[in-house]
Backbone as CSV, one residue per row, in Angstrom:
resi,resn,N_x,N_y,N_z,CA_x,CA_y,CA_z,C_x,C_y,C_z
1,MET,-19.203,-5.783,8.720,-17.777,-5.829,8.968,-17.111,-4.743,8.118
2,TYR,-16.137,-4.075,8.665,-15.395,-3.066,7.914,-14.036,-2.853,8.577
3,ILE,-13.134,-2.256,7.847,-11.829,-1.898,8.413,-12.004,-0.564,9.120
4,GLU,-11.757,-0.553,10.423,-11.946,0.670,11.205,-10.820,1.661,11.001
5,SER,-9.578,1.158,11.006,-8.451,2.071,10.826,-7.248,1.310,10.289
6,VAL,-6.323,2.078,9.746,-5.065,1.562,9.225,-3.966,2.372,9.886
7,ALA,-2.953,1.718,10.423,-1.858,2.427,11.091,-0.893,2.994,10.063
8,LEU,-0.469,4.215,10.311,0.532,4.874,9.487,1.618,5.371,10.437
9,ILE,2.827,4.866,10.267,3.922,5.232,11.166,4.475,6.593,10.757
10,VAL,4.576,7.492,11.743,5.038,8.861,11.502,6.144,9.219,12.486
11,ASP,6.870,10.280,12.180,7.920,10.760,13.086,7.364,11.548,14.257
12,ASP,6.311,12.335,14.001,5.828,13.281,14.995,4.311,13.390,14.891
13,TYR,3.625,13.236,16.017,2.159,13.311,16.021,1.649,14.648,15.482
14,ASP,2.135,15.746,16.045,1.583,17.061,15.714,1.857,17.456,14.262
15,GLU,3.023,17.127,13.760,3.340,17.400,12.355,2.399,16.600,11.445
16,ALA,2.154,15.349,11.791,1.258,14.510,10.987,-0.182,15.018,11.064
17,ILE,-0.633,15.402,12.265,-1.980,15.968,12.400,-2.094,17.223,11.530
18,GLY,-1.096,18.080,11.577,-1.109,19.290,10.763,-1.253,18.983,9.288
19,PHE,-0.542,17.981,8.805,-0.621,17.620,7.391,-2.007,17.098,7.044
20,PHE,-2.465,16.108,7.790,-3.736,15.470,7.424,-4.945,16.361,7.678
21,VAL,-4.929,17.117,8.760,-6.084,17.960,9.095,-6.016,19.300,8.362
22,ASP,-4.920,20.026,8.516,-4.836,21.374,7.963,-4.630,21.398,6.454
23,ILE,-3.887,20.451,5.916,-3.590,20.467,4.481,-4.559,19.602,3.682
24,LEU,-4.779,18.348,4.124,-5.674,17.476,3.356,-7.146,17.664,3.708
25,GLY,-7.442,18.273,4.861,-8.831,18.505,5.237,-9.490,17.349,5.958
26,PHE,-8.696,16.421,6.502,-9.250,15.321,7.284,-9.791,15.860,8.611
27,GLU,-10.591,15.053,9.263,-11.079,15.363,10.615,-10.173,14.686,11.637
28,LEU,-9.914,15.374,12.740,-9.223,14.757,13.870,-10.297,14.069,14.700
29,VAL,-10.334,12.750,14.653,-11.369,11.963,15.319,-11.028,11.749,16.786
30,GLU,-9.746,11.502,17.061,-9.338,11.238,18.442,-7.869,11.585,18.621
31,ASP,-7.555,12.128,19.782,-6.179,12.392,20.184,-6.144,12.226,21.699
32,SER,-5.845,11.000,22.135,-5.904,10.648,23.551,-4.573,10.079,24.020
33,PRO,-4.247,10.264,25.311,-3.044,9.626,25.848,-3.163,8.102,25.746
34,ALA,-2.039,7.447,25.561,-2.001,5.984,25.495,-0.858,5.502,26.384
35,LEU,-0.674,4.197,26.453,0.413,3.636,27.249,1.749,4.176,26.767
36,THR,2.722,4.194,27.622,4.049,4.704,27.304,4.751,3.797,26.303
37,SER,5.576,4.407,25.441,6.330,3.647,24.442,7.439,2.837,25.115
38,ARG,8.047,1.963,24.327,9.127,1.122,24.861,10.303,1.943,25.373
39,ASP,10.520,3.117,24.757,11.652,3.942,25.195,11.260,4.967,26.255
40,GLY,10.040,4.836,26.817,9.618,5.683,27.918,8.933,6.980,27.538
41,ARG,8.834,7.275,26.247,8.148,8.502,25.822,6.636,8.303,25.901
42,PRO,5.895,9.360,26.225,4.431,9.231,26.238,3.904,8.988,24.822
43,LYS,2.892,8.150,24.721,2.267,7.851,23.431,0.878,8.465,23.399
44,ARG,0.363,8.587,22.189,-0.995,9.091,21.984,-1.714,8.173,21.008
45,TRP,-3.031,8.120,21.142,-3.895,7.401,20.204,-4.500,8.485,19.317
46,VAL,-3.963,8.628,18.098,-4.361,9.713,17.203,-4.992,9.113,15.947
47,VAL,-6.243,9.484,15.690,-6.965,8.983,14.520,-7.491,10.169,13.711
48,VAL,-7.229,10.140,12.406,-7.759,11.127,11.471,-8.484,10.376,10.362
49,ARG,-9.425,11.061,9.716,-10.099,10.438,8.574,-10.743,11.525,7.718
50,PRO,-10.941,11.216,6.429,-11.631,12.176,5.567,-13.053,12.398,6.069
51,PRO,-13.595,13.600,5.877,-14.964,13.870,6.313,-15.946,12.854,5.713
52,GLY,-16.793,12.304,6.558,-17.803,11.348,6.111,-17.326,9.916,5.971
53,ALA,-16.032,9.680,6.109,-15.489,8.318,5.973,-15.666,7.552,7.281
54,THR,-15.665,6.236,7.192,-15.714,5.414,8.392,-14.342,4.836,8.728
55,THR,-13.479,4.676,7.734,-12.135,4.154,7.978,-11.191,5.318,8.245
56,GLY,-10.410,5.213,9.317,-9.477,6.262,9.671,-8.039,5.801,9.602
57,LEU,-7.140,6.762,9.727,-5.715,6.480,9.845,-5.313,6.655,11.296
58,LEU,-4.723,5.623,11.864,-4.134,5.708,13.196,-2.706,6.199,12.992
59,LEU,-2.429,7.421,13.426,-1.091,7.986,13.289,-0.251,7.498,14.456
60,ALA,0.653,6.591,14.167,1.458,5.928,15.197,2.895,6.446,15.122
61,ARG,3.335,7.130,16.182,4.718,7.619,16.185,5.673,6.439,16.277
62,ALA,6.705,6.476,15.449,7.701,5.404,15.418,8.276,5.178,16.808
63,ASP,8.361,3.920,17.197,8.876,3.516,18.501,9.982,2.496,18.263
64,GLY,11.211,2.932,18.332,12.339,2.032,18.115,12.891,2.161,16.706
65,GLU,14.084,1.654,16.512,14.810,1.810,15.250,14.094,1.145,14.066
66,ARG,13.564,-0.033,14.251,12.884,-0.722,13.140,11.713,0.114,12.627
67,GLN,10.916,0.660,13.525,9.783,1.487,13.105,10.260,2.797,12.483
68,ARG,11.324,3.383,13.010,11.852,4.624,12.417,12.280,4.391,10.968
69,ARG,12.839,3.210,10.683,13.240,2.900,9.312,12.033,2.769,8.387
70,ALA,10.875,2.429,8.914,9.671,2.244,8.101,8.962,3.555,7.783
71,VAL,9.278,4.629,8.504,8.615,5.910,8.259,8.888,6.328,6.813
72,GLY,7.817,6.567,6.074,7.933,6.989,4.684,8.150,5.868,3.694
73,ASP,8.296,4.651,4.167,8.543,3.519,3.271,7.666,2.325,3.647
74,GLN,6.491,2.596,4.147,5.613,1.520,4.598,5.125,0.635,3.463
75,PHE,5.197,1.141,2.241,4.686,0.375,1.110,5.801,0.082,0.111
76,ALA,7.039,0.070,0.598,8.213,-0.294,-0.197,8.327,0.538,-1.470
77,GLY,8.007,1.839,-1.368,8.136,2.732,-2.511,6.946,2.747,-3.448
78,ARG,5.960,1.904,-3.212,4.749,1.864,-4.047,3.702,2.815,-3.481
79,VAL,2.717,3.134,-4.312,1.547,3.833,-3.802,0.823,2.848,-2.901
80,GLY,0.521,3.274,-1.682,-0.116,2.370,-0.738,-1.449,2.868,-0.213
81,LEU,-1.765,4.134,-0.480,-3.013,4.714,0.007,-3.648,5.517,-1.118
82,PHE,-4.972,5.540,-1.142,-5.703,6.098,-2.270,-6.789,7.029,-1.743
83,LEU,-6.717,8.301,-2.119,-7.666,9.302,-1.650,-8.526,9.754,-2.832
84,ARG,-9.789,9.332,-2.839,-10.711,9.719,-3.910,-11.425,10.994,-3.492
85,VAL,-11.477,11.965,-4.408,-12.106,13.261,-4.143,-13.171,13.537,-5.199
86,ASP,-14.142,14.379,-4.839,-15.220,14.731,-5.768,-14.742,15.686,-6.856
87,ASP,-13.886,16.642,-6.498,-13.414,17.651,-7.444,-11.891,17.571,-7.506
88,PHE,-11.398,16.820,-8.480,-9.966,16.572,-8.586,-9.186,17.874,-8.744
89,GLU,-9.594,18.721,-9.694,-8.834,19.942,-9.978,-8.757,20.852,-8.755
90,ARG,-9.884,21.048,-8.070,-9.886,21.909,-6.883,-8.968,21.328,-5.802
91,SER,-9.067,20.019,-5.573,-8.233,19.374,-4.550,-6.759,19.438,-4.929
92,TYR,-6.459,19.151,-6.178,-5.075,19.181,-6.647,-4.489,20.582,-6.488
93,ASP,-5.233,21.603,-6.943,-4.748,22.982,-6.841,-4.546,23.399,-5.392
94,ARG,-5.495,23.066,-4.524,-5.396,23.416,-3.098,-4.177,22.752,-2.464
95,MET,-3.955,21.478,-2.795,-2.812,20.759,-2.231,-1.493,21.330,-2.740
96,CYS,-1.436,21.683,-4.031,-0.218,22.302,-4.580,0.070,23.616,-3.868
97,GLU,-0.948,24.431,-3.683,-0.780,25.715,-3.001,-0.303,25.531,-1.560
98,ALA,-0.697,24.427,-0.933,-0.304,24.151,0.451,1.090,23.525,0.537
99,GLY,1.721,23.273,-0.612,3.077,22.740,-0.614,3.186,21.230,-0.643
100,VAL,2.085,20.528,-0.912,2.149,19.070,-1.017,3.006,18.705,-2.229
101,GLU,3.893,17.738,-2.059,4.783,17.312,-3.138,4.105,16.249,-3.991
102,PHE,3.938,16.572,-5.280,3.399,15.614,-6.241,4.545,15.018,-7.031
103,VAL,4.421,13.732,-7.345,5.438,13.010,-8.097,4.900,12.848,-9.521
104,GLY,5.191,13.800,-10.374,4.686,13.769,-11.743,3.398,14.559,-11.876
105,GLU,2.976,14.693,-13.117,1.780,15.456,-13.460,0.537,14.575,-13.382
106,PRO,-0.642,15.190,-13.190,-1.882,14.406,-13.229,-2.042,13.727,-14.586
107,ARG,-2.703,12.579,-14.567,-2.928,11.822,-15.797,-4.308,11.176,-15.760
108,GLU,-4.781,10.767,-16.910,-6.062,10.075,-17.029,-5.809,8.575,-17.043
109,GLU,-6.569,7.846,-16.255,-6.524,6.389,-16.227,-7.951,5.868,-16.355
110,PRO,-8.141,4.594,-16.651,-9.500,4.059,-16.765,-10.323,4.227,-15.481
111,TYR,-9.654,4.340,-14.350,-10.345,4.462,-13.061,-10.495,5.917,-12.615
112,GLY,-10.086,6.887,-13.453,-10.250,8.298,-13.133,-8.961,9.081,-13.277
113,ARG,-9.046,10.365,-13.048,-7.873,11.244,-13.066,-7.048,10.943,-11.817
114,VAL,-5.719,10.923,-11.959,-4.862,10.522,-10.841,-3.568,11.326,-10.838
115,ALA,-3.082,11.603,-9.621,-1.759,12.201,-9.422,-1.198,11.605,-8.134
116,VAL,0.069,11.249,-8.174,0.729,10.662,-7.005,1.331,11.780,-6.159
117,PHE,1.061,11.732,-4.841,1.648,12.714,-3.930,2.275,12.008,-2.742
118,LEU,3.131,12.751,-2.035,3.798,12.237,-0.844,3.151,12.834,0.395
119,ASP,2.928,12.002,1.407,2.401,12.519,2.670,3.549,13.086,3.511
120,VAL,3.246,13.493,4.710,4.205,14.126,5.603,5.398,13.211,5.903
121,ALA,5.199,11.910,5.840,6.279,10.969,6.127,7.029,10.528,4.876
122,GLY,6.463,10.821,3.687,7.096,10.411,2.430,6.431,9.213,1.769
123,ASN,5.331,8.705,2.330,4.594,7.606,1.696,3.881,8.125,0.454
124,ARG,3.768,7.258,-0.544,3.099,7.620,-1.795,1.602,7.336,-1.704
125,TRP,0.821,8.305,-2.172,-0.635,8.232,-2.240,-1.071,8.526,-3.664
126,ASP,-2.206,7.981,-4.075,-2.880,8.418,-5.293,-3.977,9.377,-4.906
127,LEU,-3.992,10.559,-5.506,-5.134,11.454,-5.452,-5.972,11.078,-6.659
128,LEU,-7.193,10.645,-6.420,-8.055,10.125,-7.492,-9.285,11.004,-7.666
129,GLY,-9.586,11.327,-8.921,-10.809,12.044,-9.235,-11.971,11.071,-9.353
130,SER,-13.129,11.608,-9.707,-14.312,10.758,-9.835,-14.085,9.665,-10.860
131,ARG,-14.769,8.589,-10.652,-14.712,7.498,-11.617,-15.428,7.933,-12.897
132,PRO,-14.867,7.563,-14.057,-15.559,7.906,-15.296,-16.888,7.154,-15.387
133,PRO,-17.859,7.732,-16.098,-19.142,7.040,-16.216,-18.986,5.705,-16.939
134,THR,-19.735,4.726,-16.494,-19.690,3.425,-17.163,-20.590,3.475,-18.383
135,VAL,-20.167,2.773,-19.405,-20.922,2.796,-20.668,-21.930,1.678,-20.706
């Protein structure tokens, strides 16, 4: 048993794909037509995920006012998603160069090096380095 995907509400499919694929380096797993939205706009089934991962993000375009209000605030201002990388410094530098907005400077925590960043919609993520060796 595993979690296959987690929905992330976004304003625009292509802008979100650009952020996750071109900037973060995720893979575009699927981009297929789906049933029409409540307001008559065509929908897509868009899934991205980090290379080698099994859990993906379903990028769901906001449909209706309630969902539009949730864009960028899906976790009520808290960090809600956690991206662990093998080389923290390289990933951090690459993301900074690509214009990713970080909220504060990187810091050391018992669970590894961490820096909070905002995704394309404004949700907070932790960029996490390798776990420190256990003693």
